[in-house]
C-alpha positions, 0 to 999 in steps of 0.5 A, spaced: 650 367 711 647 371 715 646 379 717 650 381 723 642 384 724 639 379 722 643 375 728 641 381 733 633 380 733 634 373 733 638 373 739 633 378 742 626 373 740 631 367 744 633 370 750 628 373 754 634 377 757 633 385 756 637 388 750 643 391 754 644 384 756 645 381 751 649 386 747 654 385 754 654 377 752 654 377 745 660 373 742 665 375 739 664 376 731 666 370 727 662 366 721 661 359 724 664 354 729 669 349 727 671 345 734 679 344 734 680 336 736 687 335 735 689 336 742 684 333 745 685 326 750 678 323 748 678 318 753 681 322 759 675 327 757 669 321 757 673 319 764 672 325 767 665 327 765 661 325 772 656 321 773 652 321 779 658 320 783 658 325 788 654 321 793 658 314 793 663 313 800 669 314 798 673 307 797 678 306 803 685 304 800 686 297 800 693 294 804 696 289 799 699 283 804 707 282 806 709 288 809 703 292 812 701 294 805 708 297 802 706 294 795 699 297 796 702 303 797 706 303 792 701 301 787 696 308 790 703 312 790 704 310 782 696 312 780 697 318 784 702 320 779 699 317 773 693 322 774 697 328 776 701 326 768 694 326 765 690 331 768 696 335 770 700 335 765 705 334 770 710 330 766 713 325 771 717 319 768 719 315 774 716 314 781 722 316 787 722 314 795 717 309 795 714 307 801 719 302 805 715 301 811 708 302 814 708 308 816 711 311 810 704 306 805 700 308 809 702 315 809 702 315 800 695 312 801 692 317 803 696 321 801 694 318 793 687 318 797 687 326 798 689 327 791 685 323 788 678 327 792 682 333 790 681 331 782 675 329 782 673 336 786 676 340 781 672 335 775 666 337 779 665 343 773 665 337 766 670 340 761 667 340 754 668 335 750 670 340 744 674 346 744 672 351 741 681 355 741 685 353 738 691 351 742 697 353 743 704 350 744 711 353 748 717 352 744 720 347 748 714 343 749 714 335 749 711 333 744 708 325 743 713 323 739 707 317 738 701 321 734 698 313 731 701 311 739 695 305 741 695 307 749 691 310 752 695 314 756 701 319 754 708 318 752 710 319 760 705 316 763 708 309 760 714 312 762 712 310 768 708 305 768 714 302 765 719 304 771 723 298 774 719 296 781 722 296 786 721 288 790 719 288 797 723 285 803 717 281 806 718 279 814 714 273 815 710 274 823 710 266 822 718 263 825 721 258 821 723 254 827 720 253 835 724 249 840 721 247 847 726 250 853 724 247 860 726 251 866 729 257 861 727 263 867 724 269 866 728 274 869 730 280 866 736 281 869 740 274 866 742 273 859 741 265 858 742 266 850 748 267 846 750 265 838 755 263 836 761 264 829 761 256 827 753 256 829 752 253 834 747 255 840 748 256 847 742 256 852 743 256 860 736 251 862 736 251 870 744 248 872 744 246 866 748 248 859 745 246 852 749 247 845 744 246 839 746 246 833 744 249 827 747 245 822 745 239 824 740 241 830 743 236 835 743 237 841 749 237 847 749 237 855 755 242 856 755 242 863 751 241 869 752 244 876 747 242 879 752 237 883 754 245 885 748 247 888 749 253 882 745 255 877 748 258 870 746 265 869 749 267 863 753 265 858 756 269 852 761 265 846 768 268 844 770 271 837 771 266 833 766 261 837 769 256 840 770 258 846 763 259 853 764 263 858 758 261 863 757 265 869 754 262 875 750 264 881 755 263 886 759 268 882 764 264 878 766 263 871 766 258 868 771 257 861 769 250 855 773 248 849 766 245 846 771 242 841 774 236 847 767 239 852 772 241 858 773 246 862 779 249 860 779 254 866 774 257 872 775 265 875 774 269 881 773 275 884 764 275 883 761 274 889 754 275 887 752 272 882 754 274 875 748 276 870 752 279 864 759 276 859 762 279 853 768 278 850 772 281 847 778 277 843 781 274 849 779 278 854 772 277 858 769 282 861 762 279 867 758 283 870 755 283 877 751 283 882 756 286 887 756 291 883 762 290 880 766 290 872 772 285 872 776 284 867 781 278 865 785 275 860 783 268 858 790 266 856 793 267 863 792 263 871 787 264 874 789 267 879 792 272 877 787 278 879 783 283 874 782 288 873 776 291 877 772 298 874 767 301 880 761 306 878 755 302 879 751 302 885 747 296 883 746 290 879 750 290 872 746 288 867 748 289 861 755 289 858 757 289 850 764 292 847 765 296 841 766 293 834 774 296 834 775 293 841 776 300 844 771 302 848 765 297 854 759 300 854 755 298 860 748 298 863 746 297 870 739 297 875 741 305 877 738 307 871 746 309 868 749 309 862 758 308 863 761 307 857 769 305 859 777 306 855 782 300 855 786 305 859 781 307 865 778 304 871 773 310 871 768 311 866 768 316 860 762 318 860 756 316 864 747 317 860 743 318 866 737 320 861 734 313 862 729 312 868 729 305 869 734 299 870 738 299 862 739 291 859 739 293 852 745 295 850 748 295 842 752 298 838 752 300 831 757 296 826 757 302 821 757 308 824 763 309 829 762 311 836 754 309 835 750 306 842 743 304 842 739 302 850 733 300 852 730 302 859 725 297 862 719 298 863 718 304 867 722 307 862 719 304 855 725 308 852 730 306 847 734 312 847 741 313 842 747 316 843 754 319 839 759 317 844 765 320 840 761 326 842 757 325 847 751 328 845 744 323 846 741 323 839 734 320 837 729 316 842 723 313 841 719 310 845 716 304 844 711 303 849 712 297 853 719 294 857 726 294 852 729 288 853 734 286 848 737 290 842 741 288 836 742 291 829 743 288 823 750 287 820 747 289 813 744 296 813 742 300 818 737 296 822 735 294 828 732 289 832 728 289 839 725 285 844 720 287 849 716 285 856 711 288 859 706 289 856 705 287 849 711 282 849 713 284 842 718 283 837 719 291 833 724 292 826 726 298 826 728 303 820 735 307 822 735 313 823 728 314 820 726 309 828 719 307 822 717 300 825 719 295 819 715 290 822 711 288 829 712 280 830 709 276 836 708 269 839 710 268 846 706 269 852 711 271 856 715 277 857 722 276 851 728 276 855 733 274 851 736 276 843 741 273 839 743 273 832 745 268 827 752 269 825 750 271 818 746 276 820 739 274 818 735 270 822 735 272 830 732 267 835 729 270 842 727 267 848 720 268 853 719 265 860 713 261 856 720 256 856 721 257 848 726 258 843 723 261 836 727 263 830 725 268 826 728 271 819 728 279 819 734 281 815 737 282 809 743 278 807 744 284 802 746 291 803 741 297 803 747 301 802 754 302 801 758 305 806 760 311 805 768 311 806 772 317 808 780 319 808 778 323 815 775 316 818 781 313 822 778 306 823 776 305 816 784 303 814 792 301 816 796 307 817 
């Protein structure tokens, strides 16, 4: 062994620094260097060595097909967690909060890229392959129980990679069926398409109403008003699907029994076209250009007087009953949204936030009292209202005219159809209001929308005289509904 004085002289001869500096940088006295290889991760240490990649441009994250790259976003999230486990000892065992839509997946991909960039920056100084100091472990530290494992990653990372992957719902951007609809009017204030509980589609084309069976694809003509010099302006199915109401240009309403193809009643009262219809059991509500809303019991004789609701100053173009049948929402060309009760002829709530006609109206089937409405070309917004407290909630600017709204029956999602200027169909996640999918195909405004009885498909109609069928919703509920004893509408007392 060399003596201490010999080592000092050797350092002075081999180093260009002064004697005083050599004393300052002199290593701790020890007899020899023994590298500690016990806790070295050779795979990680080898990959950590930089190989001249400083000048290479960063690769953009690749988005997989399907639902706007949601699968790619989850892959980037898994890769980021794996990096944290192996380089930073994060001990992550499962992925939490996987992205479910295009916006979240893009943010996850961006976060993964930033994490990788940060990791490369942190490795600018390459760590030594050999460690010259014994590692210190705390008593609570979880040591890998498999020191002889052939996997290049730790046990936590192996558990992370084996964690179940949630299947990503993919929404096809192509309609699964397209039907011709000649003479389908391009009029924002009409409602000419509806889908019954018995899986039959009714469509108003010019002066005729046609029925299309989704089970047999058979088309039948229900009625023809050309002999009266009249035209169809609205159609609506009853809740059981055995009656269909037909609103006309001249203001009267015909109720037909489709089983026998017979008109069972004809309702008078409006002096202008009837553009909106809504059923509540046997009660039929109708909205007209004469600014009035009339309510009639279809079981009583037509000569019996109807209940008239007055409040709108221009044409009524949207009507929807709440799921509990206690409230009626109406929208008009006066930019107003009214909520009516069964016990008053005056609106109990008035909402004036929209700056264009309100045709698109939809009550949530999942949250009691939640109402969504959409404005026309000058407004372009979807607004949400809590009708229990009369308070406004979220609002989203869609960038184009909102023509229709419909909630999913099984999940907190809704679909909206649009006109000027993009003519698109959007699927939204509520309450985050992130876009799940964007569907295009119509060359004119998507003025008509109806939901299938199973809640999975929708049909859209436009002035391009086509009906397009899309699969946009899932049949499986995304979450279980929370039941509370304080909710008076979920149980009988």
